[in-house]
TORROBA-193817 format. One record per atom (N, C-alpha, C, O): residue number from 1; residue in three letters; x, y, z. Coordinates in Angstrom, 2 decimals, padded with zeros to 5 digits. Layout:
{pos->NUM code->ALA x->X y->Y z->Z} .
...
***
This chain:
{pos->1 code->MET x->-007.04 y->021.61 z->-010.55} .
{pos->1 code->MET x->-007.54 y->020.53 z->-009.71} .
{pos->1 code->MET x->-009.03 y->020.71 z->-009.43} .
{pos->1 code->MET x->-009.74 y->019.71 z->-009.36} .
{pos->2 code->SER x->-009.51 y->021.90 z->-009.26} .
{pos->2 code->SER x->-010.94 y->022.13 z->-008.98} .
{pos->2 code->SER x->-011.80 y->021.62 z->-010.13} .
{pos->2 code->SER x->-012.88 y->021.08 z->-009.90} .
{pos->3 code->TRP x->-011.33 y->021.80 z->-011.36} .
{pos->3 code->TRP x->-012.08 y->021.32 z->-012.51} .
{pos->3 code->TRP x->-012.24 y->019.81 z->-012.44} .
{pos->3 code->TRP x->-013.33 y->019.29 z->-012.71} .
{pos->4 code->GLN x->-011.17 y->019.08 z->-012.07} .
{pos->4 code->GLN x->-011.24 y->017.63 z->-011.95} .
{pos->4 code->GLN x->-012.23 y->017.21 z->-010.87} .
{pos->4 code->GLN x->-013.00 y->016.27 z->-011.06} .
{pos->5 code->PHE x->-012.22 y->017.90 z->-009.76} .
{pos->5 code->PHE x->-013.15 y->017.55 z->-008.68} .
{pos->5 code->PHE x->-014.59 y->017.65 z->-009.14} .
{pos->5 code->PHE x->-015.39 y->016.75 z->-008.88} .
{pos->6 code->ILE x->-014.94 y->018.72 z->-009.81} .
{pos->6 code->ILE x->-016.33 y->018.97 z->-010.19} .
{pos->6 code->ILE x->-016.76 y->018.14 z->-011.39} .
{pos->6 code->ILE x->-017.84 y->017.54 z->-011.37} .
{pos->7 code->PHE x->-015.95 y->018.11 z->-012.44} .
{pos->7 code->PHE x->-016.39 y->017.51 z->-013.70} .
{pos->7 code->PHE x->-015.84 y->016.11 z->-013.98} .
{pos->7 code->PHE x->-016.50 y->015.31 z->-014.64} .
{pos->8 code->ASP x->-014.66 y->015.80 z->-013.50} .
{pos->8 code->ASP x->-014.03 y->014.52 z->-013.84} .
{pos->8 code->ASP x->-014.28 y->013.44 z->-012.79} .
{pos->8 code->ASP x->-014.11 y->012.26 z->-013.07} .
{pos->9 code->MET x->-014.68 y->013.83 z->-011.58} .
{pos->9 code->MET x->-014.96 y->012.87 z->-010.51} .
{pos->9 code->MET x->-016.44 y->012.99 z->-010.14} .
{pos->9 code->MET x->-016.82 y->013.86 z->-009.36} .
{pos->10 code->PRO x->-017.28 y->012.12 z->-010.69} .
{pos->10 code->PRO x->-018.72 y->012.28 z->-010.46} .
{pos->10 code->PRO x->-019.15 y->012.07 z->-009.01} .
{pos->10 code->PRO x->-020.18 y->012.61 z->-008.60} .
{pos->11 code->ASP x->-018.41 y->011.32 z->-008.23} .
{pos->11 code->ASP x->-018.78 y->011.04 z->-006.85} .
{pos->11 code->ASP x->-018.24 y->012.07 z->-005.85} .
{pos->11 code->ASP x->-018.45 y->011.92 z->-004.65} .
{pos->12 code->TRP x->-017.55 y->013.08 z->-006.32} .
{pos->12 code->TRP x->-016.88 y->014.03 z->-005.43} .
{pos->12 code->TRP x->-017.85 y->014.74 z->-004.50} .
{pos->12 code->TRP x->-017.63 y->014.80 z->-003.29} .
{pos->13 code->GLU x->-018.93 y->015.28 z->-005.05} .
{pos->13 code->GLU x->-019.87 y->016.05 z->-004.22} .
{pos->13 code->GLU x->-020.58 y->015.16 z->-003.20} .
{pos->13 code->GLU x->-020.72 y->015.53 z->-002.04} .
{pos->14 code->GLU x->-021.02 y->013.98 z->-003.63} .
{pos->14 code->GLU x->-021.70 y->013.06 z->-002.73} .
{pos->14 code->GLU x->-020.77 y->012.62 z->-001.60} .
{pos->14 code->GLU x->-021.18 y->012.55 z->-000.44} .
{pos->15 code->ASP x->-019.52 y->012.31 z->-001.95} .
{pos->15 code->ASP x->-018.54 y->011.91 z->-000.94} .
{pos->15 code->ASP x->-018.23 y->013.06 z->000.02} .
{pos->15 code->ASP x->-018.04 y->012.84 z->001.22} .
{pos->16 code->THR x->-018.17 y->014.27 z->-000.49} .
{pos->16 code->THR x->-017.91 y->015.43 z->000.35} .
{pos->16 code->THR x->-019.05 y->015.64 z->001.35} .
{pos->16 code->THR x->-018.81 y->015.96 z->002.51} .
{pos->17 code->ASP x->-020.28 y->015.47 z->000.89} .
{pos->17 code->ASP x->-021.42 y->015.60 z->001.80} .
{pos->17 code->ASP x->-021.34 y->014.55 z->002.91} .
{pos->17 code->ASP x->-021.57 y->014.86 z->004.08} .
{pos->18 code->LYS x->-021.02 y->013.32 z->002.53} .
{pos->18 code->LYS x->-020.91 y->012.25 z->003.53} .
{pos->18 code->LYS x->-019.77 y->012.53 z->004.49} .
{pos->18 code->LYS x->-019.91 y->012.33 z->005.70} .
{pos->19 code->LEU x->-018.63 y->013.00 z->003.97} .
{pos->19 code->LEU x->-017.47 y->013.31 z->004.81} .
{pos->19 code->LEU x->-017.80 y->014.42 z->005.81} .
{pos->19 code->LEU x->-017.44 y->014.31 z->006.98} .
{pos->20 code->LEU x->-018.47 y->015.47 z->005.37} .
{pos->20 code->LEU x->-018.80 y->016.57 z->006.27} .
{pos->20 code->LEU x->-019.79 y->016.16 z->007.35} .
{pos->20 code->LEU x->-019.70 y->016.62 z->008.48} .
{pos->21 code->LEU x->-020.73 y->015.28 z->007.01} .
{pos->21 code->LEU x->-021.68 y->014.79 z->008.00} .
{pos->21 code->LEU x->-020.97 y->013.94 z->009.05} .
{pos->21 code->LEU x->-021.19 y->014.12 z->010.25} .
{pos->22 code->ILE x->-020.13 y->013.01 z->008.61} .
{pos->22 code->ILE x->-019.39 y->012.16 z->009.54} .
{pos->22 code->ILE x->-018.40 y->012.98 z->010.36} .
{pos->22 code->ILE x->-018.22 y->012.72 z->011.55} .
{pos->23 code->LEU x->-017.78 y->013.96 z->009.74} .
{pos->23 code->LEU x->-016.84 y->014.82 z->010.46} .
{pos->23 code->LEU x->-017.55 y->015.56 z->011.59} .
{pos->23 code->LEU x->-016.99 y->015.72 z->012.68} .
{pos->24 code->HIS x->-018.75 y->016.01 z->011.34} .
{pos->24 code->HIS x->-019.51 y->016.73 z->012.36} .
{pos->24 code->HIS x->-019.95 y->015.81 z->013.50} .
{pos->24 code->HIS x->-019.94 y->016.21 z->014.67} .
{pos->25 code->ILE x->-020.32 y->014.58 z->013.18} .
{pos->25 code->ILE x->-020.81 y->013.64 z->014.20} .
{pos->25 code->ILE x->-019.67 y->013.00 z->014.97} .
{pos->25 code->ILE x->-019.66 y->013.00 z->016.20} .
{pos->26 code->VAL x->-018.69 y->012.45 z->014.25} .
{pos->26 code->VAL x->-017.60 y->011.69 z->014.87} .
{pos->26 code->VAL x->-016.46 y->012.60 z->015.29} .
{pos->26 code->VAL x->-015.86 y->012.40 z->016.35} .
{pos->27 code->GLY x->-016.15 y->013.59 z->014.47} .
{pos->27 code->GLY x->-015.07 y->014.50 z->014.79} .
{pos->27 code->GLY x->-013.80 y->014.26 z->013.99} .
{pos->27 code->GLY x->-012.86 y->015.04 z->014.07} .
{pos->28 code->CYS x->-013.78 y->013.18 z->013.21} .
{pos->28 code->CYS x->-012.58 y->012.87 z->012.44} .
{pos->28 code->CYS x->-012.96 y->012.02 z->011.23} .
{pos->28 code->CYS x->-013.74 y->011.07 z->011.35} .
{pos->29 code->ALA x->-012.43 y->012.37 z->010.07} .
{pos->29 code->ALA x->-012.64 y->011.59 z->008.85} .
{pos->29 code->ALA x->-011.49 y->011.92 z->007.89} .
{pos->29 code->ALA x->-010.84 y->012.95 z->008.03} .
{pos->30 code->PHE x->-011.26 y->011.05 z->006.95} .
{pos->30 code->PHE x->-010.15 y->011.22 z->006.01} .
{pos->30 code->PHE x->-010.65 y->011.02 z->004.59} .
{pos->30 code->PHE x->-011.69 y->010.40 z->004.36} .
{pos->31 code->ARG x->-009.90 y->011.55 z->003.64} .
{pos->31 code->ARG x->-010.21 y->011.37 z->002.24} .
{pos->31 code->ARG x->-008.98 y->010.78 z->001.55} .
{pos->31 code->ARG x->-007.86 y->011.27 z->001.71} .
{pos->32 code->LYS x->-009.22 y->009.73 z->000.79} .
{pos->32 code->LYS x->-008.15 y->009.05 z->000.07} .
{pos->32 code->LYS x->-008.26 y->009.41 z->-001.41} .
{pos->32 code->LYS x->-009.30 y->009.15 z->-002.02} .
{pos->33 code->SER x->-007.23 y->009.99 z->-001.97} .
{pos->33 code->SER x->-007.20 y->010.34 z->-003.39} .
{pos->33 code->SER x->-006.17 y->009.46 z->-004.09} .
{pos->33 code->SER x->-005.04 y->009.31 z->-003.62} .
{pos->34 code->TYR x->-006.57 y->008.89 z->-005.21} .
{pos->34 code->TYR x->-005.69 y->007.98 z->-005.93} .
{pos->34 code->TYR x->-006.10 y->007.91 z->-007.39} .
{pos->34 code->TYR x->-007.18 y->008.36 z->-007.77} .
{pos->35 code->TYR x->-005.22 y->007.34 z->-008.21} .
{pos->35 code->TYR x->-005.50 y->007.12 z->-009.62} .
{pos->35 code->TYR x->-005.98 y->005.69 z->-009.79} .
{pos->35 code->TYR x->-005.26 y->004.75 z->-009.45} .
{pos->36 code->ASP x->-007.17 y->005.51 z->-010.32} .
{pos->36 code->ASP x->-007.74 y->004.19 z->-010.52} .
{pos->36 code->ASP x->-007.32 y->003.66 z->-011.88} .
{pos->36 code->ASP x->-007.66 y->004.24 z->-012.91} .
{pos->37 code->GLN x->-006.58 y->002.56 z->-011.88} .
{pos->37 code->GLN x->-006.06 y->001.99 z->-013.13} .
{pos->37 code->GLN x->-007.18 y->001.40 z->-013.98} .
{pos->37 code->GLN x->-007.10 y->001.44 z->-015.21} .
{pos->38 code->THR x->-008.21 y->000.85 z->-013.36} .
{pos->38 code->THR x->-009.27 y->000.22 z->-014.15} .
{pos->38 code->THR x->-010.15 y->001.26 z->-014.85} .
{pos->38 code->THR x->-010.53 y->001.06 z->-016.00} .
{pos->39 code->ASP x->-010.47 y->002.36 z->-014.17} .
{pos->39 code->ASP x->-011.30 y->003.41 z->-014.78} .
{pos->39 code->ASP x->-010.48 y->004.46 z->-015.51} .
{pos->39 code->ASP x->-011.03 y->005.28 z->-016.24} .
{pos->40 code->LYS x->-009.17 y->004.44 z->-015.32} .
{pos->40 code->LYS x->-008.25 y->005.40 z->-015.96} .
{pos->40 code->LYS x->-008.61 y->006.85 z->-015.62} .
{pos->40 code->LYS x->-008.68 y->007.71 z->-016.49} .
{pos->41 code->ARG x->-008.85 y->007.09 z->-014.31} .
{pos->41 code->ARG x->-009.16 y->008.45 z->-013.87} .
{pos->41 code->ARG x->-008.81 y->008.59 z->-012.39} .
{pos->41 code->ARG x->-008.61 y->007.60 z->-011.69} .
{pos->42 code->ASN x->-008.75 y->009.83 z->-011.92} .
{pos->42 code->ASN x->-008.52 y->010.10 z->-010.51} .
{pos->42 code->ASN x->-009.78 y->009.81 z->-009.71} .
{pos->42 code->ASN x->-010.89 y->010.05 z->-010.18} .
{pos->43 code->CYS x->-009.60 y->009.30 z->-008.51} .
{pos->43 code->CYS x->-010.72 y->009.00 z->-007.63} .
{pos->43 code->CYS x->-010.42 y->009.53 z->-006.23} .
{pos->43 code->CYS x->-009.26 y->009.67 z->-005.85} .
{pos->44 code->ALA x->-011.46 y->009.81 z->-005.50} .
{pos->44 code->ALA x->-011.32 y->010.23 z->-004.10} .
{pos->44 code->ALA x->-012.45 y->009.58 z->-003.33} .
{pos->44 code->ALA x->-013.62 y->009.72 z->-003.68} .
{pos->45 code->THR x->-012.09 y->008.88 z->-002.26} .
{pos->45 code->THR x->-013.10 y->008.22 z->-001.43} .
{pos->45 code->THR x->-012.93 y->008.66 z->000.01} .
{pos->45 code->THR x->-011.84 y->009.00 z->000.45} .
{pos->46 code->MET x->-014.05 y->008.64 z->000.73} .
{pos->46 code->MET x->-014.03 y->008.99 z->002.14} .
{pos->46 code->MET x->-013.65 y->007.76 z->002.94} .
{pos->46 code->MET x->-014.18 y->006.68 z->002.71} .
{pos->47 code->VAL x->-012.72 y->007.93 z->003.90} .
{pos->47 code->VAL x->-012.28 y->006.85 z->004.76} .
{pos->47 code->VAL x->-012.65 y->007.21 z->006.20} .
{pos->47 code->VAL x->-012.16 y->008.20 z->006.73} .
{pos->48 code->PRO x->-013.53 y->006.42 z->006.83} .
{pos->48 code->PRO x->-013.88 y->006.72 z->008.22} .
{pos->48 code->PRO x->-012.67 y->006.54 z->009.14} .
{pos->48 code->PRO x->-011.76 y->005.77 z->008.83} .
{pos->49 code->ALA x->-012.66 y->007.23 z->010.24} .
{pos->49 code->ALA x->-011.52 y->007.17 z->011.16} .
{pos->49 code->ALA x->-011.34 y->005.77 z->011.73} .
{pos->49 code->ALA x->-010.21 y->005.38 z->012.03} .
{pos->50 code->MET x->-012.41 y->005.00 z->011.87} .
{pos->50 code->MET x->-012.29 y->003.64 z->012.39} .
{pos->50 code->MET x->-011.58 y->002.71 z->011.42} .
{pos->50 code->MET x->-011.05 y->001.68 z->011.83} .
{pos->51 code->ASP x->-011.56 y->003.05 z->010.14} .
{pos->51 code->ASP x->-010.91 y->002.23 z->009.12} .
{pos->51 code->ASP x->-009.53 y->002.76 z->008.73} .
{pos->51 code->ASP x->-008.92 y->002.24 z->007.79} .
{pos->52 code->PHE x->-009.04 y->003.77 z->009.41} .
{pos->52 code->PHE x->-007.74 y->004.39 z->009.11} .
{pos->52 code->PHE x->-006.76 y->004.00 z->010.20} .
{pos->52 code->PHE x->-006.97 y->004.32 z->011.37} .
{pos->53 code->VAL x->-005.68 y->003.31 z->009.82} .
{pos->53 code->VAL x->-004.73 y->002.79 z->010.79} .
{pos->53 code->VAL x->-003.37 y->003.46 z->010.58} .
{pos->53 code->VAL x->-002.85 y->003.51 z->009.47} .
{pos->54 code->VAL x->-002.81 y->003.97 z->011.68} .
{pos->54 code->VAL x->-001.48 y->004.58 z->011.68} .
{pos->54 code->VAL x->-000.72 y->004.02 z->012.88} .
{pos->54 code->VAL x->-001.32 y->003.70 z->013.91} .
{pos->55 code->ASN x->000.57 y->003.91 z->012.75} .
{pos->55 code->ASN x->001.40 y->003.44 z->013.86} .
{pos->55 code->ASN x->001.18 y->004.34 z->015.08} .
{pos->55 code->ASN x->001.21 y->005.56 z->014.97} .
{pos->56 code->TYR x->000.97 y->003.72 z->016.21} .
{pos->56 code->TYR x->000.69 y->004.47 z->017.44} .
{pos->56 code->TYR x->001.84 y->005.39 z->017.82} .
{pos->56 code->TYR x->001.62 y->006.47 z->018.36} .
{pos->57 code->TRP x->003.07 y->004.97 z->017.54} .
{pos->57 code->TRP x->004.24 y->005.74 z->017.96} .
{pos->57 code->TRP x->004.67 y->006.79 z->016.94} .
{pos->57 code->TRP x->005.68 y->007.46 z->017.16} .
{pos->58 code->ALA x->003.97 y->006.95 z->015.86} .
{pos->58 code->ALA x->004.31 y->007.98 z->014.86} .
{pos->58 code->ALA x->004.07 y->009.36 z->015.48} .
{pos->58 code->ALA x->003.00 y->009.60 z->016.04} .
{pos->59 code->PRO x->005.04 y->010.27 z->015.39} .
{pos->59 code->PRO x->004.88 y->011.58 z->016.02} .
{pos->59 code->PRO x->003.80 y->012.44 z->015.36} .
{pos->59 code->PRO x->003.19 y->013.28 z->016.02} .
{pos->60 code->SER x->003.55 y->012.24 z->014.06} .
{pos->60 code->SER x->002.50 y->012.98 z->013.36} .
{pos->60 code->SER x->002.14 y->012.21 z->012.09} .
{pos->60 code->SER x->002.84 y->011.27 z->011.71} .
{pos->61 code->LEU x->001.06 y->012.60 z->011.45} .
{pos->61 code->LEU x->000.68 y->011.93 z->010.21} .
{pos->61 code->LEU x->001.70 y->012.18 z->009.10} .
{pos->61 code->LEU x->001.93 y->011.32 z->008.26} .
{pos->62 code->GLU x->002.31 y->013.36 z->009.11} .
{pos->62 code->GLU x->003.31 y->013.67 z->008.09} .
{pos->62 code->GLU x->004.56 y->012.80 z->008.22} .
{pos->62 code->GLU x->005.20 y->012.47 z->007.23} .
{pos->63 code->LYS x->004.90 y->012.41 z->009.46} .
{pos->63 code->LYS x->006.10 y->011.63 z->009.69} .
{pos->63 code->LYS x->005.83 y->010.13 z->009.80} .
{pos->63 code->LYS x->006.77 y->009.35 z->009.99} .
{pos->64 code->ALA x->004.59 y->009.72 z->009.71} .
{pos->64 code->ALA x->004.26 y->008.29 z->009.80} .
{pos->64 code->ALA x->004.80 y->007.58 z->008.56} .
{pos->64 code->ALA x->004.62 y->008.07 z->007.45} .
{pos->65 code->PRO x->005.45 y->006.43 z->008.73} .
{pos->65 code->PRO x->006.02 y->005.73 z->007.58} .
{pos->65 code->PRO x->004.96 y->005.10 z->006.69} .
{pos->65 code->PRO x->005.22 y->004.83 z->005.51} .
{pos->66 code->ARG x->003.77 y->004.85 z->007.23} .
{pos->66 code->ARG x->002.75 y->004.18 z->006.44} .
{pos->66 code->ARG x->001.36 y->004.48 z->006.99} .
{pos->66 code->ARG x->001.17 y->004.58 z->008.20} .
{pos->67 code->TYR x->000.39 y->004.62 z->006.08} .
{pos->67 code->TYR x->-001.02 y->004.69 z->006.43} .
{pos->67 code->TYR x->-001.67 y->003.43 z->005.87} .
{pos->67 code->TYR x->-001.29 y->002.94 z->004.81} .
{pos->68 code->THR x->-002.65 y->002.92 z->006.57} .
{pos->68 code->THR x->-003.34 y->001.72 z->006.10} .
{pos->68 code->THR x->-004.84 y->001.92 z->006.23} .
{pos->68 code->THR x->-005.32 y->002.47 z->007.22} .
{pos->69 code->GLN x->-005.56 y->001.47 z->005.23} .
{pos->69 code->GLN x->-007.02 y->001.51 z->005.27} .
{pos->69 code->GLN x->-007.53 y->000.08 z->005.40} .
{pos->69 code->GLN x->-007.13 y->-000.80 z->004.63} .
{pos->70 code->ILE x->-008.40 y->-000.16 z->006.36} .
{pos->70 code->ILE x->-009.03 y->-001.46 z->006.51} .
{pos->70 code->ILE x->-010.12 y->-001.55 z->005.46} .
{pos->70 code->ILE x->-011.00 y->-000.69 z->005.38} .
{pos->71 code->GLN x->-010.07 y->-002.61 z->004.66} .
{pos->71 code->GLN x->-011.09 y->-002.81 z->003.63} .
{pos->71 code->GLN x->-011.89 y->-004.06 z->003.96} .
{pos->71 code->GLN x->-011.32 y->-005.11 z->004.26} .
{pos->72 code->ARG x->-013.18 y->-003.93 z->003.90} .
{pos->72 code->ARG x->-014.06 y->-005.06 z->004.17} .
{pos->72 code->ARG x->-014.71 y->-005.50 z->002.87} .
{pos->72 code->ARG x->-015.19 y->-004.68 z->002.09} .
{pos->73 code->PHE x->-014.72 y->-006.82 z->002.64} .
{pos->73 code->PHE x->-015.29 y->-007.36 z->001.42} .
{pos->73 code->PHE x->-016.37 y->-008.39 z->001.76} .
{pos->73 code->PHE x->-016.27 y->-009.11 z->002.76} .
{pos->74 code->TYR x->-017.39 y->-008.44 z->000.94} .
{pos->74 code->TYR x->-018.39 y->-009.48 z->001.04} .
{pos->74 code->TYR x->-017.78 y->-010.77 z->000.49} .
{pos->74 code->TYR x->-016.86 y->-010.72 z->-000.32} .
{pos->75 code->PRO x->-018.29 y->-011.93 z->000.91} .
{pos->75 code->PRO x->-017.74 y->-013.20 z->000.41} .
{pos->75 code->PRO x->-017.76 y->-013.30 z->-001.12} .
{pos->75 code->PRO x->-016.84 y->-013.88 z->-001.71} .
{pos->76 code->ASN x->-018.78 y->-012.76 z->-001.76} .
{pos->76 code->ASN x->-018.82 y->-012.80 z->-003.22} .
{pos->76 code->ASN x->-017.70 y->-011.98 z->-003.84} .
{pos->76 code->ASN x->-017.15 y->-012.37 z->-004.87} .
{pos->77 code->ASP x->-017.36 y->-010.85 z->-003.23} .
{pos->77 code->ASP x->-016.25 y->-010.03 z->-003.73} .
{pos->77 code->ASP x->-014.93 y->-010.79 z->-003.63} .
{pos->77 code->ASP x->-014.09 y->-010.71 z->-004.53} .
{pos->78 code->VAL x->-014.74 y->-011.52 z->-002.54} .
{pos->78 code->VAL x->-013.52 y->-012.30 z->-002.37} .
{pos->78 code->VAL x->-013.44 y->-013.38 z->-003.44} .
{pos->78 code->VAL x->-012.38 y->-013.59 z->-004.03} .
{pos->79 code->ARG x->-014.55 y->-014.07 z->-003.68} .
{pos->79 code->ARG x->-014.55 y->-015.11 z->-004.72} .
{pos->79 code->ARG x->-014.29 y->-014.51 z->-006.09} .
{pos->79 code->ARG x->-013.58 y->-015.10 z->-006.90} .
{pos->80 code->GLU x->-014.87 y->-013.35 z->-006.36} .
{pos->80 code->GLU x->-014.66 y->-012.70 z->-007.66} .
{pos->80 code->GLU x->-013.19 y->-012.33 z->-007.84} .
{pos->80 code->GLU x->-012.63 y->-012.56 z->-008.91} .
{pos->81 code->ARG x->-012.57 y->-011.78 z->-006.82} .
{pos->81 code->ARG x->-011.14 y->-011.44 z->-006.90} .
{pos->81 code->ARG x->-010.28 y->-012.68 z->-007.02} .
{pos->81 code->ARG x->-009.27 y->-012.67 z->-007.72} .
{pos->82 code->GLU x->-010.69 y->-013.75 z->-006.36} .
{pos->82 code->GLU x->-009.94 y->-014.99 z->-006.45} .
{pos->82 code->GLU x->-010.02 y->-015.56 z->-007.87} .
{pos->82 code->GLU x->-009.02 y->-016.07 z->-008.39} .
{pos->83 code->ASN x->-011.19 y->-015.47 z->-008.51} .
{pos->83 code->ASN x->-011.33 y->-015.96 z->-009.88} .
{pos->83 code->ASN x->-010.55 y->-015.11 z->-010.86} .
{pos->83 code->ASN x->-010.06 y->-015.62 z->-011.87} .
{pos->84 code->MET x->-010.42 y->-013.82 z->-010.59} .
{pos->84 code->MET x->-009.67 y->-012.94 z->-011.49} .
{pos->84 code->MET x->-008.17 y->-013.22 z->-011.41} .
{pos->84 code->MET x->-007.49 y->-013.25 z->-012.43} .
{pos->85 code->ASN x->-007.65 y->-013.44 z->-010.19} .
{pos->85 code->ASN x->-006.22 y->-013.66 z->-010.01} .
{pos->85 code->ASN x->-006.02 y->-014.59 z->-008.82} .
{pos->85 code->ASN x->-005.76 y->-014.11 z->-007.71} .
{pos->86 code->PRO x->-006.13 y->-015.91 z->-009.01} .
{pos->86 code->PRO x->-006.07 y->-016.83 z->-007.86} .
{pos->86 code->PRO x->-004.71 y->-016.85 z->-007.17} .
{pos->86 code->PRO x->-004.64 y->-017.12 z->-005.98} .
{pos->87 code->TYR x->-003.63 y->-016.56 z->-007.90} .
{pos->87 code->TYR x->-002.31 y->-016.63 z->-007.30} .
{pos->87 code->TYR x->-002.08 y->-015.50 z->-006.31} .
{pos->87 code->TYR x->-001.46 y->-015.70 z->-005.27} .
{pos->88 code->HIS x->-002.58 y->-014.32 z->-006.63} .
{pos->88 code->HIS x->-002.41 y->-013.18 z->-005.74} .
{pos->88 code->HIS x->-003.16 y->-013.39 z->-004.43} .
{pos->88 code->HIS x->-002.60 y->-013.19 z->-003.35} .
{pos->89 code->LEU x->-004.42 y->-013.81 z->-004.50} .
{pos->89 code->LEU x->-005.21 y->-014.01 z->-003.29} .
{pos->89 code->LEU x->-004.64 y->-015.14 z->-002.45} .
{pos->89 code->LEU x->-004.63 y->-015.04 z->-001.22} .
{pos->90 code->ASP x->-004.15 y->-016.20 z->-003.09} .
{pos->90 code->ASP x->-003.54 y->-017.31 z->-002.36} .
{pos->90 code->ASP x->-002.32 y->-016.81 z->-001.59} .
{pos->90 code->ASP x->-002.10 y->-017.20 z->-000.45} .
{pos->91 code->HIS x->-001.52 y->-015.95 z->-002.22} .
{pos->91 code->HIS x->-000.34 y->-015.38 z->-001.57} .
{pos->91 code->HIS x->-000.74 y->-014.51 z->-000.37} .
{pos->91 code->HIS x->-000.11 y->-014.57 z->000.68} .
{pos->92 code->VAL x->-001.79 y->-013.70 z->-000.55} .
{pos->92 code->VAL x->-002.24 y->-012.83 z->000.54} .
{pos->92 code->VAL x->-002.76 y->-013.66 z->001.71} .
{pos->92 code->VAL x->-002.44 y->-013.37 z->002.86} .
{pos->93 code->LEU x->-003.55 y->-014.69 z->001.43} .
{pos->93 code->LEU x->-004.09 y->-015.52 z->002.50} .
{pos->93 code->LEU x->-003.00 y->-016.29 z->003.22} .
{pos->93 code->LEU x->-003.07 y->-016.46 z->004.44} .
{pos->94 code->ARG x->-001.98 y->-016.78 z->002.48} .
{pos->94 code->ARG x->-000.86 y->-017.45 z->003.15} .
{pos->94 code->ARG x->-000.12 y->-016.47 z->004.04} .
{pos->94 code->ARG x->000.30 y->-016.83 z->005.13} .
{pos->95 code->GLY x->000.04 y->-015.22 z->003.59} .
{pos->95 code->GLY x->000.70 y->-014.21 z->004.41} .
{pos->95 code->GLY x->-000.07 y->-013.92 z->005.68} .
{pos->95 code->GLY x->000.53 y->-013.69 z->006.73} .
{pos->96 code->MET x->-001.40 y->-013.92 z->005.60} .
{pos->96 code->MET x->-002.22 y->-013.66 z->006.78} .
{pos->96 code->MET x->-002.10 y->-014.80 z->007.78} .
{pos->96 code->MET x->-002.05 y->-014.56 z->008.99} .
{pos->97 code->VAL x->-002.07 y->-016.03 z->007.31} .
{pos->97 code->VAL x->-001.94 y->-017.18 z->008.20} .
{pos->97 code->VAL x->-000.58 y->-017.17 z->008.87} .
{pos->97 code->VAL x->-000.45 y->-017.51 z->010.04} .
{pos->98 code->ALA x->000.45 y->-016.77 z->008.12} .
{pos->98 code->ALA x->001.81 y->-016.74 z->008.67} .
{pos->98 code->ALA x->001.93 y->-015.70 z->009.77} .
{pos->98 code->ALA x->002.75 y->-015.86 z->010.68} .
{pos->99 code->CYS x->001.14 y->-014.62 z->009.70} .
{pos->99 code->CYS x->001.24 y->-013.56 z->010.70} .
{pos->99 code->CYS x->000.56 y->-013.93 z->012.00} .
{pos->99 code->CYS x->000.88 y->-013.34 z->013.04} .
{pos->100 code->ASP x->-000.36 y->-014.89 z->011.99} .
{pos->100 code->ASP x->-001.11 y->-015.24 z->013.21} .
{pos->100 code->ASP x->-000.28 y->-015.95 z->014.20} .
{pos->100 code->ASP x->-000.77 y->-016.31 z->015.27} .
***
């Protein structure tokens, strides 16, 4: 795994520096590791504590049924995703309206 961090993930060191700085200032930060289907490689991104959502009543992170990351998109990103797959975005937006 160490080899992948250093050589296969080019953003690992930069993200680690950012994570350590935010950890020192804020006191809490998270790292999300996942396999990116578009790039066909493992990725790891830093998730600020303000963008990390867990059920309030979960006894611990290990026992929480779900973790959620808040993602913010620029309007152009939303339009680009809509053009790539209009049915998926339409379904997501209808779901958001139904929840209100």
